[in-house]
C-alpha positions as a Markdown table, in Angstrom:
| # | Residue | x | y | z |
|---|---|---|---|---|
| 1 | Met | 26.7 | 38.7 | 10.1 |
| 2 | Asn | 29.1 | 38.0 | 7.3 |
| 3 | Val | 27.4 | 34.6 | 6.8 |
| 4 | Arg | 24.0 | 35.8 | 6.9 |
| 5 | Leu | 24.8 | 38.7 | 4.7 |
| 6 | Ala | 26.4 | 35.8 | 2.2 |
| 7 | Ala | 23.5 | 33.7 | 2.1 |
| 8 | Leu | 21.3 | 36.6 | 1.6 |
| 9 | Leu | 23.2 | 37.3 | -1.4 |
| 10 | Arg | 23.4 | 34.1 | -2.8 |
| 11 | Ala | 19.7 | 33.5 | -2.3 |
| 12 | Val | 19.3 | 37.0 | -4.3 |
| 13 | Tyr | 21.7 | 35.7 | -6.9 |
| 14 | Val | 19.5 | 32.4 | -7.4 |
| 15 | Glu | 16.5 | 34.3 | -7.6 |
| 16 | Ile | 17.5 | 36.4 | -10.4 |
| 17 | Ala | 20.0 | 33.9 | -12.2 |
| 18 | Glu | 16.8 | 31.2 | -12.2 |
| 19 | Ile | 14.5 | 33.8 | -12.8 |
| 20 | Thr | 11.9 | 32.3 | -11.1 |
| 21 | Trp | 8.0 | 32.8 | -11.3 |
| 22 | Arg | 8.6 | 34.8 | -7.9 |
| 23 | Thr | 11.3 | 36.9 | -9.2 |
| 24 | Val | 9.3 | 37.5 | -12.2 |
| 25 | Leu | 5.9 | 38.7 | -10.2 |
| 26 | Val | 8.4 | 41.1 | -7.8 |
| 27 | Ile | 9.7 | 42.9 | -10.7 |
| 28 | Leu | 6.4 | 42.9 | -12.5 |
| 29 | Leu | 4.5 | 44.6 | -9.6 |
| 30 | Phe | 7.5 | 46.8 | -8.9 |
| 31 | His | 7.6 | 48.0 | -12.5 |
| 32 | Phe | 3.5 | 48.5 | -12.6 |
| 33 | Ala | 3.4 | 50.5 | -9.7 |
| 34 | Ser | 6.3 | 52.9 | -10.5 |
| 35 | Ser | 5.1 | 53.7 | -14.0 |
| 36 | Trp | 1.6 | 54.1 | -12.7 |
| 37 | Gly | 3.1 | 56.4 | -10.3 |
| 38 | Leu | 5.4 | 58.2 | -12.2 |
| 39 | Met | 2.7 | 58.4 | -15.0 |
| 40 | Val | 0.2 | 60.2 | -12.2 |
| 41 | Leu | 3.2 | 62.5 | -11.2 |
| 42 | Ser | 3.8 | 63.7 | -14.8 |
| 43 | Gly | 0.5 | 65.0 | -15.1 |
| 44 | Glu | -1.4 | 62.1 | -16.8 |
| 45 | Glu | -4.8 | 62.3 | -15.2 |
| 46 | Lys | -6.3 | 60.0 | -17.7 |
| 47 | Phe | -4.2 | 57.1 | -15.8 |
| 48 | Thr | -5.1 | 57.9 | -12.5 |
| 49 | His | -7.5 | 55.0 | -11.9 |
| 50 | Pro | -5.5 | 51.7 | -11.9 |
| 51 | Ile | -7.7 | 49.9 | -14.2 |
| 52 | Thr | -7.4 | 52.2 | -16.9 |
| 53 | Phe | -3.6 | 51.9 | -16.5 |
| 54 | Leu | -3.5 | 48.3 | -16.1 |
| 55 | Tyr | -5.4 | 48.2 | -19.6 |
| 56 | Phe | -2.9 | 50.8 | -21.2 |
| 57 | Tyr | -0.1 | 48.7 | -19.7 |
| 58 | Ala | -1.2 | 45.2 | -21.1 |
| 59 | Thr | -1.8 | 46.7 | -24.6 |
| 60 | Thr | 1.7 | 48.2 | -24.2 |
| 61 | Ala | 3.2 | 44.9 | -22.9 |
| 62 | Thr | 1.9 | 43.0 | -25.8 |
| 63 | Thr | 2.8 | 45.3 | -28.3 |
| 64 | Ile | -1.1 | 45.4 | -29.5 |
| 65 | Gly | -1.2 | 49.5 | -29.0 |
| 66 | Tyr | -4.9 | 50.3 | -29.9 |
| 67 | Gly | -4.0 | 53.9 | -29.7 |
| 68 | Asp | -7.1 | 55.0 | -27.9 |
| 69 | Leu | -5.1 | 55.8 | -24.7 |
| 70 | Ser | -1.4 | 57.7 | -25.0 |
| 71 | Pro | 1.0 | 60.2 | -23.1 |
| 72 | Gly | 0.0 | 63.7 | -23.7 |
| 73 | Thr | 2.9 | 65.4 | -22.0 |
| 74 | Asn | 6.5 | 65.4 | -22.8 |
| 75 | Ala | 7.9 | 64.3 | -19.6 |
| 76 | Ser | 5.5 | 61.3 | -19.6 |
| 77 | Arg | 6.2 | 60.2 | -23.4 |
| 78 | Leu | 9.9 | 60.3 | -22.1 |
| 79 | Phe | 9.2 | 58.3 | -19.5 |
| 80 | Ala | 7.2 | 55.8 | -21.4 |
| 81 | Val | 10.1 | 55.5 | -24.2 |
| 82 | Phe | 13.1 | 54.9 | -21.7 |
| 83 | Trp | 10.9 | 53.0 | -18.7 |
| 84 | Leu | 7.5 | 51.7 | -19.5 |
| 85 | Tyr | 8.0 | 50.6 | -22.9 |
| 86 | Pro | 11.3 | 48.2 | -22.8 |
| 87 | Gly | 10.2 | 47.3 | -19.4 |
| 88 | Ser | 6.9 | 46.0 | -19.7 |
| 89 | Ile | 7.7 | 44.5 | -23.1 |
| 90 | Ala | 10.5 | 42.7 | -21.8 |
| 91 | Leu | 8.5 | 41.3 | -19.0 |
| 92 | Phe | 5.7 | 39.9 | -20.9 |
| 93 | Gly | 8.6 | 38.0 | -23.1 |
| 94 | Thr | 10.1 | 36.6 | -20.2 |
| 95 | Ile | 6.4 | 35.5 | -19.1 |
| 96 | Leu | 5.9 | 33.9 | -22.1 |
| 97 | Thr | 8.9 | 31.9 | -22.3 |
| 98 | Lys | 8.5 | 30.9 | -18.7 |
| 99 | Val | 5.1 | 29.7 | -19.8 |
| 100 | Gly | 6.4 | 27.8 | -22.8 |
| 101 | Gly | 9.3 | 26.2 | -21.0 |
| 102 | Ser | 7.1 | 24.6 | -18.1 |
| 103 | Leu | 4.7 | 23.3 | -20.7 |
| 104 | Trp | 8.0 | 21.6 | -22.5 |
| 105 | Asp | 9.2 | 20.7 | -19.2 |
| 106 | Arg | 5.9 | 19.0 | -18.3 |
| 107 | Trp | 5.7 | 17.4 | -21.9 |
| 108 | Asn | 9.0 | 16.3 | -21.9 |
| 109 | Lys | 8.6 | 14.6 | -18.1 |
| 110 | Arg | 5.4 | 12.8 | -19.3 |
| 111 | Met | 7.0 | 11.6 | -22.5 |
| 112 | Asn | 10.4 | 10.5 | -20.7 |
| 113 | Gly | 8.6 | 8.3 | -17.8 |
| 114 | Met | 9.4 | 11.3 | -15.0 |
| 115 | Ala | 6.0 | 12.5 | -14.4 |
| 116 | Asp | 4.2 | 11.9 | -11.4 |
| 117 | Phe | 0.4 | 10.6 | -11.8 |
| 118 | Ser | -0.2 | 9.8 | -8.2 |
| 119 | Lys | -3.2 | 12.0 | -8.6 |
| 120 | Val | -5.1 | 10.1 | -11.0 |
| 121 | Asp | -7.8 | 7.5 | -9.3 |
| 122 | Gly | -8.8 | 4.5 | -11.0 |
| 123 | Ala | -6.4 | 4.1 | -13.4 |
| 124 | Ser | -5.3 | 0.8 | -15.3 |
| 125 | Val | -1.7 | 0.2 | -14.4 |
| 126 | Leu | 0.4 | -1.9 | -16.7 |
| 127 | Ile | 3.7 | -3.5 | -15.2 |
| 128 | Gly | 6.3 | -4.5 | -17.4 |
| 129 | Tyr | 6.8 | -4.0 | -21.1 |
| 130 | His | 7.2 | -6.0 | -24.5 |
| 131 | Ala | 6.7 | -4.0 | -27.8 |
| 132 | Gln | 4.1 | -6.3 | -29.5 |
| 133 | Arg | 2.3 | -7.7 | -26.4 |
| 134 | Thr | 2.1 | -4.8 | -24.5 |
| 135 | Arg | 0.5 | -3.0 | -27.6 |
| 136 | His | -1.9 | -5.9 | -27.8 |
| 137 | Met | -2.7 | -5.3 | -24.2 |
| 138 | Ile | -3.5 | -1.7 | -24.5 |
| 139 | Asp | -5.6 | -2.8 | -27.6 |
| 140 | Glu | -7.6 | -5.0 | -25.7 |
| 141 | Ile | -8.1 | -2.8 | -22.9 |
| 142 | Val | -9.2 | 0.0 | -24.9 |
| 143 | Ala | -11.5 | -2.0 | -26.9 |
| 144 | Gly | -13.2 | -3.4 | -23.8 |
| 145 | Asp | -13.3 | 0.2 | -22.3 |
| 146 | Pro | -12.6 | 3.1 | -24.0 |
| 147 | Ala | -12.8 | 5.7 | -21.6 |
| 148 | Ala | -9.6 | 3.5 | -19.5 |
| 149 | Gln | -7.0 | 5.5 | -17.9 |
| 150 | Ile | -3.8 | 3.7 | -18.8 |
| 151 | Ile | -0.6 | 4.0 | -17.2 |
| 152 | Leu | 2.4 | 2.0 | -18.0 |
| 153 | Leu | 5.2 | 1.4 | -15.6 |
| 154 | Ala | 8.4 | 0.1 | -17.3 |
| 155 | Arg | 12.3 | -0.4 | -17.5 |
| 156 | Ala | 14.7 | -0.2 | -20.5 |
| 157 | Val | 12.3 | 2.0 | -22.2 |
| 158 | Glu | 13.2 | 5.9 | -22.9 |
| 159 | Arg | 9.9 | 7.3 | -24.0 |
| 160 | Cys | 6.3 | 6.5 | -23.8 |
| 161 | Pro | 5.5 | 4.1 | -26.2 |
| 162 | Asp | 2.2 | 4.7 | -27.0 |
| 163 | Glu | -0.1 | 8.1 | -27.2 |
| 164 | Arg | -3.1 | 6.4 | -25.8 |
| 165 | Ile | -1.2 | 5.9 | -22.1 |
| 166 | Arg | 0.8 | 7.4 | -19.6 |
| 167 | Phe | 4.1 | 6.3 | -19.1 |
| 168 | Val | 6.4 | 6.2 | -15.6 |
| 169 | Arg | 9.7 | 5.1 | -16.2 |
| 170 | Thr | 11.7 | 3.2 | -13.4 |
| 171 | Asp | 14.9 | 1.1 | -12.8 |
| 172 | Ser | 13.3 | -1.4 | -11.0 |
| 173 | Leu | 9.9 | -2.9 | -11.4 |
| 174 | Ala | 9.4 | -3.5 | -7.4 |
| 175 | Asp | 10.6 | 0.2 | -6.9 |
| 176 | Val | 8.0 | 1.3 | -4.2 |
| 177 | Glu | 8.2 | 5.1 | -5.2 |
| 178 | Ala | 8.0 | 4.3 | -8.8 |
| 179 | Met | 4.8 | 2.8 | -8.2 |
| 180 | Arg | 3.2 | 5.5 | -6.2 |
| 181 | Arg | 4.1 | 7.9 | -9.3 |
| 182 | Ala | 2.1 | 5.2 | -11.5 |
| 183 | Ser | -1.0 | 5.7 | -9.1 |
| 184 | Ile | -0.9 | 1.9 | -8.1 |
| 185 | Ala | -2.4 | 3.6 | -4.5 |
| 186 | Thr | -5.7 | 4.1 | -6.1 |
| 187 | Ala | -5.4 | 2.2 | -9.1 |
| 188 | Arg | -8.5 | 0.3 | -10.1 |
| 189 | His | -6.8 | -2.8 | -12.0 |
| 190 | Val | -3.3 | -3.5 | -12.0 |
| 191 | Val | -1.8 | -6.1 | -14.7 |
| 192 | Ile | 2.2 | -7.4 | -13.9 |
| 193 | Tyr | 3.6 | -9.1 | -17.0 |
| 194 | Ala | 7.3 | -9.0 | -16.4 |
| 195 | Asp | 10.0 | -10.5 | -18.5 |
| 196 | Asp | 10.5 | -13.5 | -16.4 |
| 197 | Asp | 8.9 | -15.1 | -13.3 |
| 198 | Glu | 10.9 | -13.4 | -10.5 |
| 199 | Gln | 10.7 | -10.0 | -11.6 |
| 200 | Thr | 6.6 | -10.7 | -11.9 |
| 201 | Met | 7.0 | -12.1 | -8.2 |
| 202 | Ala | 9.0 | -8.9 | -7.0 |
| 203 | Ala | 6.6 | -6.2 | -8.6 |
| 204 | Ala | 3.3 | -8.3 | -7.1 |
| 205 | Leu | 4.7 | -8.2 | -3.7 |
| 206 | Ala | 5.7 | -4.5 | -3.5 |
| 207 | Ala | 2.4 | -3.7 | -5.6 |
| 208 | Ser | 0.4 | -5.2 | -2.9 |
| 209 | Ala | 2.1 | -3.7 | -0.1 |
| 210 | Val | 1.7 | -0.4 | -2.0 |
| 211 | Leu | -2.4 | -1.0 | -2.0 |
| 212 | Arg | -2.4 | -2.3 | 1.6 |
| 213 | Asp | -0.8 | 0.8 | 2.9 |
| 214 | Ala | -3.4 | 3.1 | 0.8 |
| 215 | Asn | -6.2 | 0.7 | 2.0 |
| 216 | Asn | -7.1 | 0.3 | -1.6 |
| 217 | Glu | -9.0 | -3.2 | -1.4 |
| 218 | Ser | -11.1 | -3.1 | -4.4 |
| 219 | Ala | -8.1 | -2.8 | -6.5 |
| 220 | His | -7.8 | -6.1 | -8.9 |
| 221 | Met | -4.5 | -7.5 | -9.4 |
| 222 | Val | -3.7 | -9.8 | -12.3 |
| 223 | Cys | 0.0 | -11.3 | -12.9 |
| 224 | Tyr | 1.4 | -13.8 | -15.9 |
| 225 | Phe | 3.5 | -16.8 | -14.7 |
| 226 | Ala | 5.1 | -19.0 | -17.0 |
| 227 | Asp | 5.5 | -21.3 | -14.2 |
| 228 | Glu | 2.1 | -22.7 | -12.4 |
| 229 | Ser | 4.0 | -23.3 | -9.2 |
| 230 | Thr | 5.2 | -19.7 | -9.0 |
| 231 | Ala | 1.9 | -18.6 | -9.2 |
| 232 | Lys | 0.3 | -20.9 | -6.6 |
| 233 | Leu | 3.3 | -19.8 | -4.2 |
| 234 | Leu | 2.2 | -16.2 | -5.0 |
| 235 | Thr | -1.9 | -17.0 | -4.3 |
| 236 | Ser | -0.8 | -18.8 | -1.0 |
| 237 | His | 0.5 | -15.7 | 0.3 |
| 238 | Ile | -2.0 | -13.3 | -1.1 |
| 239 | Pro | -5.3 | -15.1 | -2.3 |
| 240 | Arg | -7.0 | -11.9 | -3.9 |
| 241 | Ile | -4.2 | -11.8 | -6.6 |
| 242 | Glu | -5.3 | -13.7 | -9.7 |
| 243 | Cys | -2.7 | -15.5 | -11.7 |
| 244 | Val | -2.8 | -16.4 | -15.0 |
| 245 | Val | -0.5 | -19.3 | -15.9 |
| 246 | Ser | 0.7 | -19.9 | -19.6 |
| 247 | Thr | -2.2 | -22.4 | -21.3 |
| 248 | Ser | -0.5 | -22.9 | -24.3 |
| 249 | Val | -0.1 | -26.6 | -23.9 |
| 250 | Pro | -3.7 | -27.2 | -22.9 |
| 251 | Gln | -4.7 | -25.3 | -26.0 |
| 252 | Val | -2.2 | -27.6 | -28.0 |
| 253 | Val | -4.2 | -30.6 | -26.9 |
| 254 | Arg | -7.4 | -29.4 | -27.0 |
| 255 | Ala | -6.7 | -28.3 | -30.6 |
| 256 | Met | -5.8 | -31.8 | -31.4 |
| 257 | Gln | -8.7 | -33.4 | -29.9 |
| 258 | Asp | -11.4 | -31.0 | -31.0 |
| 259 | Pro | -10.0 | -29.0 | -34.0 |
| 260 | Gly | -10.9 | -25.4 | -34.3 |
| 261 | Ser | -11.1 | -25.1 | -30.3 |
| 262 | Ser | -7.8 | -23.0 | -29.8 |
| 263 | Arg | -9.3 | -20.2 | -32.5 |
| 264 | Ile | -12.7 | -20.2 | -30.3 |
| 265 | Leu | -10.9 | -20.0 | -27.0 |
| 266 | Ala | -8.8 | -17.2 | -28.8 |
| 267 | Ala | -11.4 | -15.3 | -29.7 |
| 268 | Leu | -13.4 | -15.5 | -26.3 |
| 269 | Ala | -10.4 | -14.1 | -24.8 |
| 270 | Ser | -10.1 | -11.1 | -27.3 |
| 271 | Thr | -12.1 | -7.9 | -26.7 |
| 272 | Ile | -11.1 | -7.0 | -30.6 |
| 273 | Asp | -12.1 | -9.5 | -32.7 |
| 274 | Asp | -15.5 | -11.0 | -31.7 |
| 275 | Ala | -17.7 | -11.3 | -28.7 |
| 276 | Thr | -15.8 | -12.2 | -25.6 |
| 277 | Ile | -16.4 | -12.4 | -21.9 |
| 278 | Phe | -17.2 | -9.8 | -19.8 |
| 279 | Ser | -18.3 | -9.9 | -16.2 |
| 280 | Phe | -20.6 | -7.9 | -14.0 |
| 281 | Val | -21.5 | -7.8 | -10.0 |
| 282 | Val | -25.1 | -8.5 | -8.7 |
| 283 | Pro | -26.1 | -5.0 | -6.9 |
| 284 | Asp | -27.3 | -5.0 | -3.6 |
| 285 | Gly | -30.9 | -5.3 | -2.8 |
| 286 | Val | -31.3 | -7.9 | -5.4 |
| 287 | Ser | -32.7 | -11.2 | -4.1 |
| 288 | Gly | -35.0 | -14.2 | -5.7 |
| 289 | Val | -33.5 | -14.2 | -9.1 |
| 290 | Thr | -32.6 | -17.4 | -10.1 |
| 291 | Leu | -29.9 | -18.2 | -12.9 |
| 292 | Ala | -32.4 | -19.5 | -15.3 |
| 293 | Val | -34.8 | -16.8 | -14.9 |
| 294 | Leu | -31.3 | -14.5 | -15.4 |
| 295 | Ala | -30.0 | -16.1 | -18.2 |
| 296 | Asp | -33.2 | -15.8 | -20.2 |
| 297 | His | -33.4 | -12.5 | -19.6 |
| 298 | Leu | -29.8 | -11.6 | -20.7 |
| 299 | Arg | -30.2 | -13.8 | -24.2 |
| 300 | Arg | -33.6 | -12.0 | -25.0 |
| 301 | His | -33.1 | -8.7 | -24.1 |
| 302 | His | -29.0 | -8.2 | -24.2 |
| 303 | Asp | -27.7 | -10.8 | -26.6 |
| 304 | Ala | -25.7 | -12.1 | -23.8 |
| 305 | Ile | -24.9 | -15.9 | -23.0 |
| 306 | Leu | -24.5 | -16.5 | -19.1 |
| 307 | Ile | -21.5 | -19.1 | -19.0 |
| 308 | Ala | -20.4 | -19.0 | -15.3 |
| 309 | Phe | -21.3 | -17.7 | -11.7 |
| 310 | Gln | -18.8 | -17.1 | -8.9 |
| 311 | Asp | -20.1 | -16.4 | -5.1 |
| 312 | Asp | -18.8 | -13.4 | -3.6 |
| 313 | Gly | -15.2 | -14.4 | -3.1 |
| 314 | Gly | -15.6 | -17.9 | -4.5 |
| 315 | Val | -14.4 | -19.7 | -7.7 |
| 316 | Pro | -16.4 | -19.5 | -11.1 |
| 317 | Ile | -18.7 | -22.4 | -11.6 |
| 318 | Ile | -19.2 | -23.2 | -15.0 |
| 319 | Asn | -22.9 | -24.0 | -16.2 |
| 320 | Ala | -24.0 | -23.8 | -12.5 |
| 321 | Ser | -27.6 | -25.1 | -11.4 |
| 322 | Pro | -30.1 | -23.1 | -13.3 |
| 323 | Ser | -32.3 | -22.9 | -9.7 |
| 324 | His | -29.5 | -21.2 | -8.1 |
| 325 | Glu | -30.3 | -17.8 | -7.1 |
| 326 | Ala | -27.8 | -14.2 | -7.5 |
| 327 | Gly | -27.6 | -12.3 | -4.5 |
| 328 | Pro | -25.4 | -9.1 | -4.0 |
| 329 | Gly | -21.8 | -9.6 | -4.5 |
| 330 | Asp | -22.0 | -12.2 | -6.7 |
| 331 | Arg | -19.9 | -12.1 | -10.1 |
| 332 | Leu | -21.7 | -13.2 | -13.3 |
| 333 | Tyr | -20.0 | -14.0 | -16.5 |
| 334 | Val | -21.5 | -13.4 | -20.0 |
| 335 | Ile | -20.6 | -13.9 | -23.6 |
| 336 | Ser | -21.3 | -11.2 | -25.5 |
| 337 | Asp | -20.1 | -8.5 | -28.2 |
| 338 | Arg | -20.3 | -5.3 | -25.7 |
| 339 | Arg | -19.8 | -4.9 | -22.0 |
| 340 | Leu | -23.1 | -5.2 | -20.2 |
| 341 | His | -23.0 | -3.2 | -16.9 |
| 342 | Ala | -25.5 | -4.2 | -13.8 |
| 343 | Asp | -27.4 | -1.4 | -14.1 |
| 344 | Ala | -28.6 | -2.1 | -17.4 |
| 345 | Ile | -30.9 | -5.0 | -15.9 |
| 346 | Glu | -34.1 | -4.5 | -14.6 |
| 347 | Trp | -33.6 | -6.4 | -11.8 |
| 348 | Thr | -37.1 | -5.8 | -10.0 |
| 349 | Lys | -39.1 | -7.4 | -13.1 |
| 350 | Leu | -36.6 | -10.3 | -12.7 |
| 351 | Arg | -37.7 | -11.0 | -9.3 |
| 352 | Ser | -41.5 | -10.7 | -10.2 |
| 353 | Val | -40.9 | -13.3 | -12.7 |
| 354 | Ala | -39.5 | -15.6 | -10.5 |
């Protein structure tokens, strides 16, 4: 019995000491009900209706005091001075303080990487951080899709480095719980660009497990590797991951043999500087449309150049046969100064032309 009493007293002490929302609500309801009852008992008939008294109570608590309602008897005035006024004003101040504190805590958690974004759907999640590199990646993502929701999962970063993104801090890039907070389970894109290939490999395996557990097969994961053999090792186990390997050596040779080609490749890779490479998927129901007809339509009506074609799940083919027909699920790659969506193309007219 003594143990139960001690536990009860401890719970009451915690409620009062921490001033939880439950405590505030209980005190507010008690103070409102007792004030209303005592006002009615003191002969204040104008306060009999609860809505009328609620109006008077709110204007008193907020210190607005319109003056259209006020106690009329000495008893109710004394009661208002010693109970109603101090109690309601103190409660209103407590509520404002708790609301402000809650907003501050939420903002502070977001800035310090402690917030939970697991409810965010369809985000682009960046794993790994480097000041210049990550900012450039964010610039490119926003330029290609201004509405993109970007979440950064990083270690050794104290506060959110960019106001355009959300931030999750972790001690390990392969931390599954941190990945869930970063909404990888429901992500649309996942980009892993860690400090070295070992961290990238570990993060890729962990992220793939989170996506598999969430049955998220539509998410596209891209990993950067400095070593091609490590990239091949990852894709041999998880073929759907797209690995980008450093292209510095081929670009140097290409620039040597064909002066200026490195600048062209850099421009095609950037969304910010000039026209770049975009892609879209052929929708369901499309048939009988050759690449020749499609390329002509894209050039004349959308100022876009068709450069590559990829069968559903296959490897992109540059300069594919013009007589090849595009079908549902195929991905088409174009050079354009803006993103082109599949629903902007009048596929029925293309079939009639074909």
